[in-house]
C-alpha positions in Angstrom: 0.0 0.0 0.0 2.9 2.4 0.8 4.2 2.0 -2.7 0.8 3.0 -4.2 0.6 6.0 -1.9 4.0 7.4 -2.9 2.6 9.8 -5.6 0.2 11.2 -3.1 2.7 11.8 -0.3 2.5 15.6 -0.5 -1.3 15.6 -0.4 -1.3 13.2 2.5 1.1 15.4 4.4 -1.1 18.4 3.7 -4.2 16.7 5.0 -2.5 15.4 8.1 -2.2 19.0 9.2 -5.9 19.1 10.0 -6.4 18.2 13.7 -8.1 14.8 13.9 -7.0 13.6 10.5 -4.3 10.9 10.6 -2.5 9.2 7.8 -4.9 6.4 7.3 -7.9 8.7 7.2 -6.1 11.1 4.8 -5.2 8.2 2.5 -8.9 7.0 2.6 -10.1 10.4 1.7 -7.6 10.7 -1.2 -8.5 7.2 -2.4 -12.1 8.3 -2.7 -11.8 11.8 -4.2 -8.3 11.9 -5.6 -5.9 14.8 -5.5 -7.1 16.6 -8.7 -9.9 18.9 -7.7 -10.5 20.2 -11.2 -13.1 17.5 -11.7 -15.3 19.3 -9.2 -16.3 22.9 -10.2 -16.8 23.9 -6.6 -16.6 22.7 -3.0 -20.4 22.5 -3.1 -20.3 20.0 -6.0 -17.8 17.9 -4.1 -20.1 17.9 -0.9 -23.1 16.9 -3.1 -21.1 14.1 -4.8 -19.9 12.8 -1.4 -23.5 12.9 0.0 -22.7 15.3 2.9 -24.5 18.4 1.4 -27.5 19.5 3.6 -30.9 18.4 2.4 -33.1 21.1 0.7 -36.7 20.6 1.7 -39.0 23.7 1.8 -42.7 24.1 2.3 -44.5 27.4 2.7 -41.2 29.3 2.7 -39.8 27.3 5.7 -36.7 25.2 5.5 -37.5 21.8 6.9 -35.3 18.9 8.1 -34.3 16.7 5.2 -31.9 13.8 4.9 -28.6 14.0 3.0 -28.2 12.0 -0.2 -26.5 8.6 -0.1 -23.3 9.7 -1.9 -20.0 7.9 -1.4 -20.5 5.8 1.8 -16.8 5.2 2.3 -16.0 8.9 2.1 -18.9 9.8 4.4 -17.6 7.2 7.0 -14.1 8.6 6.8 -15.3 12.1 7.3 -17.6 11.1 10.2 -14.7 9.3 11.9 -12.5 12.4 11.4 -15.2 14.7 12.8 -15.6 12.4 15.8 -11.9 12.6 16.6 -12.0 16.4 16.1 -14.9 16.6 18.5 -12.5 15.3 21.2 -9.9 17.9 20.5 -9.8 21.5 21.9 -8.9 25.0 20.7 -9.7 24.6 17.0 -12.5 25.9 14.7 -14.0 22.5 13.8 -14.2 21.4 17.4 -15.9 24.7 18.3 -18.4 24.2 15.4 -19.2 20.6 16.5 -19.8 21.6 20.2 -21.9 24.6 19.2 -24.1 22.4 17.1 -24.1 19.3 19.4 -25.7 21.4 22.2 -28.6 22.2 20.0 -29.1 19.3 17.6 -27.3 16.3 19.2 -24.0 14.6 18.7 -24.8 12.4 15.7 -26.5 15.2 13.7 -23.6 17.5 14.6 -21.1 15.0 13.1 -23.1 15.0 9.9 -23.4 18.8 10.0 -19.6 19.4 10.4 -18.6 16.9 7.8 -19.3 19.3 4.9 -17.1 21.9 6.6 -14.2 19.4 6.8 -14.7 18.4 3.2 -14.7 22.1 2.0 -11.5 22.6 3.9 -10.0 19.5 2.2 -11.2 20.7 -1.2 -9.5 24.1 -0.8 -6.3 22.6 0.6 -6.0 20.2 -2.4 -7.1 22.7 -5.1 -5.0 25.6 -4.0 -2.1 23.5 -2.6 -2.2 25.4 0.7 -1.5 24.4 4.2 -4.2 24.2 6.9 -5.1 27.4 8.6 -7.3 27.2 11.7 -9.7 30.0 12.5 -9.5 29.3 16.2 -11.9 28.2 18.8 -13.1 31.7 19.5 -14.2 32.4 15.9 -17.9 32.1 16.5 -17.7 34.3 19.6 -16.1 37.1 17.7 -18.6 37.0 14.8 -21.4 38.9 16.6 -20.3 40.5 19.8 -23.6 42.3 20.3 -25.6 39.0 20.2 -23.1 37.4 22.6 -23.4 40.3 25.0 -27.2 40.3 25.0 -27.2 36.6 25.5 -24.8 36.8 28.5 -27.0 39.6 30.0 -30.2 37.6 29.6 -28.6 34.6 31.3 -27.4 36.6 34.2 -30.8 38.3 34.6 -32.5 34.9 34.6 -30.3 34.0 37.5 -31.5 37.1 39.4 -28.7 39.6 38.8 -29.2 43.2 37.8 -26.8 43.8 34.9 -25.6 47.1 33.4 -22.8 47.1 30.7 -20.2 49.8 30.4 -17.5 49.8 27.7 -14.0 49.7 28.9 -12.1 53.0 28.6 -8.7 52.6 27.0 -5.9 54.0 29.2 -3.5 56.2 27.1 0.0 54.7 27.2 
């Protein structure tokens, strides 16, 4: 097997940079999708082909829960395994995304929901020949500070505290 993987060594080393993706998982993913991303016009096409794209069911203008398509079962299994390992790591974007979703929709659905994010990252790494760049575990907290502040105030008020917020004054140096 090692002799067959020699031409893909650079791509495997690139994918192993993602936390939770080890050499065996990286080689499984490469065996299923290859290292030439020109066959997929976009990351969305790859996710759809793999069967990890979210379902699209609408009725009366509301988006409803819909199953994903079957896609490539071996690739889906490899992605789910990688997301499960990522969920047990700390201080990275994908782990933060998993835990944020698992609180609301459950662990198994969160694994399915984070799988497309992982596949999009893999697509861009292989297409652009770039290394992995993590957004960090605080990415979601920095997206909308106003919403985060109002949520924290509501939680404290529900515990019986009277809360008033003041912005910090910067001290001149």
